[in-house]
Structures are given as C-alpha cells and as structure tokens.
PyMOL commands that place a pseudoatom at each C-alpha (Angstrom):
pseudoatom trace, name=CA, resn=SER, resi=1, chain=A, elem=C, hetatm=0, pos=[53.842, -22.352, 2.323]
pseudoatom trace, name=CA, resn=GLU, resi=2, chain=A, elem=C, hetatm=0, pos=[52.572, -24.187, -0.718]
pseudoatom trace, name=CA, resn=THR, resi=3, chain=A, elem=C, hetatm=0, pos=[51.666, -21.241, -2.927]
pseudoatom trace, name=CA, resn=THR, resi=4, chain=A, elem=C, hetatm=0, pos=[51.912, -22.393, -6.516]
pseudoatom trace, name=CA, resn=ASN, resi=5, chain=A, elem=C, hetatm=0, pos=[51.154, -21.375, -10.043]
pseudoatom trace, name=CA, resn=GLU, resi=6, chain=A, elem=C, hetatm=0, pos=[50.111, -24.202, -12.369]
pseudoatom trace, name=CA, resn=GLY, resi=7, chain=A, elem=C, hetatm=0, pos=[53.217, -25.561, -14.063]
pseudoatom trace, name=CA, resn=PHE, resi=8, chain=A, elem=C, hetatm=0, pos=[55.470, -23.569, -11.740]
pseudoatom trace, name=CA, resn=ALA, resi=9, chain=A, elem=C, hetatm=0, pos=[57.470, -24.370, -8.618]
pseudoatom trace, name=CA, resn=THR, resi=10, chain=A, elem=C, hetatm=0, pos=[56.068, -23.941, -5.128]
pseudoatom trace, name=CA, resn=VAL, resi=11, chain=A, elem=C, hetatm=0, pos=[57.458, -21.461, -2.632]
pseudoatom trace, name=CA, resn=ASP, resi=12, chain=A, elem=C, hetatm=0, pos=[58.678, -24.370, -0.498]
pseudoatom trace, name=CA, resn=MET, resi=13, chain=A, elem=C, hetatm=0, pos=[60.537, -25.871, -3.459]
pseudoatom trace, name=CA, resn=LEU, resi=14, chain=A, elem=C, hetatm=0, pos=[62.156, -22.530, -4.265]
pseudoatom trace, name=CA, resn=GLU, resi=15, chain=A, elem=C, hetatm=0, pos=[63.166, -21.961, -0.634]
pseudoatom trace, name=CA, resn=LYS, resi=16, chain=A, elem=C, hetatm=0, pos=[64.768, -25.416, -0.519]
pseudoatom trace, name=CA, resn=LEU, resi=17, chain=A, elem=C, hetatm=0, pos=[66.550, -24.734, -3.800]
pseudoatom trace, name=CA, resn=SER, resi=18, chain=A, elem=C, hetatm=0, pos=[67.816, -21.435, -2.415]
pseudoatom trace, name=CA, resn=SER, resi=19, chain=A, elem=C, hetatm=0, pos=[69.241, -23.223, 0.622]
pseudoatom trace, name=CA, resn=ILE, resi=20, chain=A, elem=C, hetatm=0, pos=[71.372, -25.573, -1.510]
pseudoatom trace, name=CA, resn=LEU, resi=21, chain=A, elem=C, hetatm=0, pos=[72.796, -23.068, -3.982]
pseudoatom trace, name=CA, resn=PRO, resi=22, chain=A, elem=C, hetatm=0, pos=[76.520, -23.549, -4.493]
pseudoatom trace, name=CA, resn=THR, resi=23, chain=A, elem=C, hetatm=0, pos=[78.751, -21.093, -2.678]
pseudoatom trace, name=CA, resn=PRO, resi=24, chain=A, elem=C, hetatm=0, pos=[80.631, -18.630, -4.912]
pseudoatom trace, name=CA, resn=GLU, resi=25, chain=A, elem=C, hetatm=0, pos=[83.744, -20.800, -4.545]
pseudoatom trace, name=CA, resn=GLU, resi=26, chain=A, elem=C, hetatm=0, pos=[81.854, -23.992, -5.452]
pseudoatom trace, name=CA, resn=ALA, resi=27, chain=A, elem=C, hetatm=0, pos=[80.206, -22.265, -8.412]
pseudoatom trace, name=CA, resn=GLU, resi=28, chain=A, elem=C, hetatm=0, pos=[83.592, -21.074, -9.672]
pseudoatom trace, name=CA, resn=MET, resi=29, chain=A, elem=C, hetatm=0, pos=[85.020, -24.594, -9.420]
pseudoatom trace, name=CA, resn=LEU, resi=30, chain=A, elem=C, hetatm=0, pos=[82.056, -26.020, -11.327]
pseudoatom trace, name=CA, resn=ARG, resi=31, chain=A, elem=C, hetatm=0, pos=[82.297, -23.330, -14.020]
pseudoatom trace, name=CA, resn=ALA, resi=32, chain=A, elem=C, hetatm=0, pos=[86.009, -24.039, -14.409]
pseudoatom trace, name=CA, resn=TYR, resi=33, chain=A, elem=C, hetatm=0, pos=[85.418, -27.760, -15.006]
pseudoatom trace, name=CA, resn=HIS, resi=34, chain=A, elem=C, hetatm=0, pos=[85.572, -28.623, -18.706]
pseudoatom trace, name=CA, resn=GLY, resi=35, chain=A, elem=C, hetatm=0, pos=[85.962, -32.380, -18.446]
pseudoatom trace, name=CA, resn=ASP, resi=36, chain=A, elem=C, hetatm=0, pos=[83.566, -35.270, -18.963]
pseudoatom trace, name=CA, resn=LEU, resi=37, chain=A, elem=C, hetatm=0, pos=[80.355, -34.439, -17.092]
pseudoatom trace, name=CA, resn=THR, resi=38, chain=A, elem=C, hetatm=0, pos=[79.770, -38.115, -16.324]
pseudoatom trace, name=CA, resn=LEU, resi=39, chain=A, elem=C, hetatm=0, pos=[82.846, -37.979, -14.091]
pseudoatom trace, name=CA, resn=LEU, resi=40, chain=A, elem=C, hetatm=0, pos=[81.187, -35.420, -11.814]
pseudoatom trace, name=CA, resn=ARG, resi=41, chain=A, elem=C, hetatm=0, pos=[79.284, -36.654, -8.790]
pseudoatom trace, name=CA, resn=PRO, resi=42, chain=A, elem=C, hetatm=0, pos=[75.472, -36.573, -9.183]
pseudoatom trace, name=CA, resn=ILE, resi=43, chain=A, elem=C, hetatm=0, pos=[75.158, -33.551, -6.864]
pseudoatom trace, name=CA, resn=GLU, resi=44, chain=A, elem=C, hetatm=0, pos=[77.772, -31.656, -8.885]
pseudoatom trace, name=CA, resn=ARG, resi=45, chain=A, elem=C, hetatm=0, pos=[75.887, -32.381, -12.115]
pseudoatom trace, name=CA, resn=ARG, resi=46, chain=A, elem=C, hetatm=0, pos=[72.678, -31.076, -10.514]
pseudoatom trace, name=CA, resn=LEU, resi=47, chain=A, elem=C, hetatm=0, pos=[74.348, -27.917, -9.223]
pseudoatom trace, name=CA, resn=LEU, resi=48, chain=A, elem=C, hetatm=0, pos=[76.145, -27.135, -12.484]
pseudoatom trace, name=CA, resn=PRO, resi=49, chain=A, elem=C, hetatm=0, pos=[73.163, -25.329, -14.112]
pseudoatom trace, name=CA, resn=LEU, resi=50, chain=A, elem=C, hetatm=0, pos=[72.848, -23.160, -10.992]
pseudoatom trace, name=CA, resn=ALA, resi=51, chain=A, elem=C, hetatm=0, pos=[76.579, -22.414, -11.086]
pseudoatom trace, name=CA, resn=LEU, resi=52, chain=A, elem=C, hetatm=0, pos=[76.269, -21.289, -14.709]
pseudoatom trace, name=CA, resn=MET, resi=53, chain=A, elem=C, hetatm=0, pos=[73.303, -19.026, -13.959]
pseudoatom trace, name=CA, resn=LYS, resi=54, chain=A, elem=C, hetatm=0, pos=[73.978, -15.365, -13.208]
pseudoatom trace, name=CA, resn=ARG, resi=55, chain=A, elem=C, hetatm=0, pos=[72.798, -14.372, -9.728]
pseudoatom trace, name=CA, resn=PRO, resi=56, chain=A, elem=C, hetatm=0, pos=[70.581, -17.425, -9.076]
pseudoatom trace, name=CA, resn=GLN, resi=57, chain=A, elem=C, hetatm=0, pos=[69.735, -16.286, -5.533]
pseudoatom trace, name=CA, resn=PHE, resi=58, chain=A, elem=C, hetatm=0, pos=[68.084, -13.133, -6.907]
pseudoatom trace, name=CA, resn=ARG, resi=59, chain=A, elem=C, hetatm=0, pos=[66.169, -15.069, -9.557]
pseudoatom trace, name=CA, resn=ILE, resi=60, chain=A, elem=C, hetatm=0, pos=[64.838, -17.478, -6.952]
pseudoatom trace, name=CA, resn=LYS, resi=61, chain=A, elem=C, hetatm=0, pos=[63.855, -14.586, -4.665]
pseudoatom trace, name=CA, resn=ALA, resi=62, chain=A, elem=C, hetatm=0, pos=[62.029, -12.937, -7.578]
pseudoatom trace, name=CA, resn=MET, resi=63, chain=A, elem=C, hetatm=0, pos=[60.097, -16.149, -8.260]
pseudoatom trace, name=CA, resn=ILE, resi=64, chain=A, elem=C, hetatm=0, pos=[59.133, -16.417, -4.573]
pseudoatom trace, name=CA, resn=THR, resi=65, chain=A, elem=C, hetatm=0, pos=[57.952, -12.797, -4.630]
pseudoatom trace, name=CA, resn=PHE, resi=66, chain=A, elem=C, hetatm=0, pos=[55.917, -13.499, -7.778]
pseudoatom trace, name=CA, resn=LEU, resi=67, chain=A, elem=C, hetatm=0, pos=[54.238, -16.505, -6.150]
pseudoatom trace, name=CA, resn=THR, resi=68, chain=A, elem=C, hetatm=0, pos=[53.447, -14.722, -2.895]
pseudoatom trace, name=CA, resn=PHE, resi=69, chain=A, elem=C, hetatm=0, pos=[52.368, -11.374, -4.336]
pseudoatom trace, name=CA, resn=PRO, resi=70, chain=A, elem=C, hetatm=0, pos=[48.601, -10.963, -3.902]
pseudoatom trace, name=CA, resn=ASP, resi=71, chain=A, elem=C, hetatm=0, pos=[46.512, -10.980, -7.087]
pseudoatom trace, name=CA, resn=GLN, resi=72, chain=A, elem=C, hetatm=0, pos=[44.733, -7.710, -7.709]
for i in range(1, 72): cmd.bond("trace and resi %d" % i, "trace and resi %d" % (i + 1))
show_as sticks, trace
zoom trace
C-alpha cells in the first residue's frame, strides 16, 4: 500500500526497511565497531543508524500504524 503523509515515508518503504533490519547479532557487531566508518561496506554504513536505534522494529511498526490508522 502507498499510504503516505506529506514529508513522511510510505507504508511500503517502512515495510521494506523493516525487512532489512540488522539481526541482534549484526546490530551488536556494528555497535561494537569504533574504527574508521569509511572502512565499513556501504550496506554496513547504512545499517549503522538502525543498529544504534533502540527497538527499531517497534518504531517502524508504530509509524506503519500511524500511516494506516483511519482519520477521524
């Protein structure tokens, strides 16, 4: 579904993001890395903010709920 709020992600984008979240083990490895970020692979650099976020899966689910909740 393409439900969107101006300036906000779509449900499809959030669902795709949810499907690529780092596993707990991957997130821990990324959080433990304190070296030069340019030495990380591009995908690791993109996943790092998600690894640093607390409970990203719940935040994404909340955003999807917000976008799909009917206006009253």
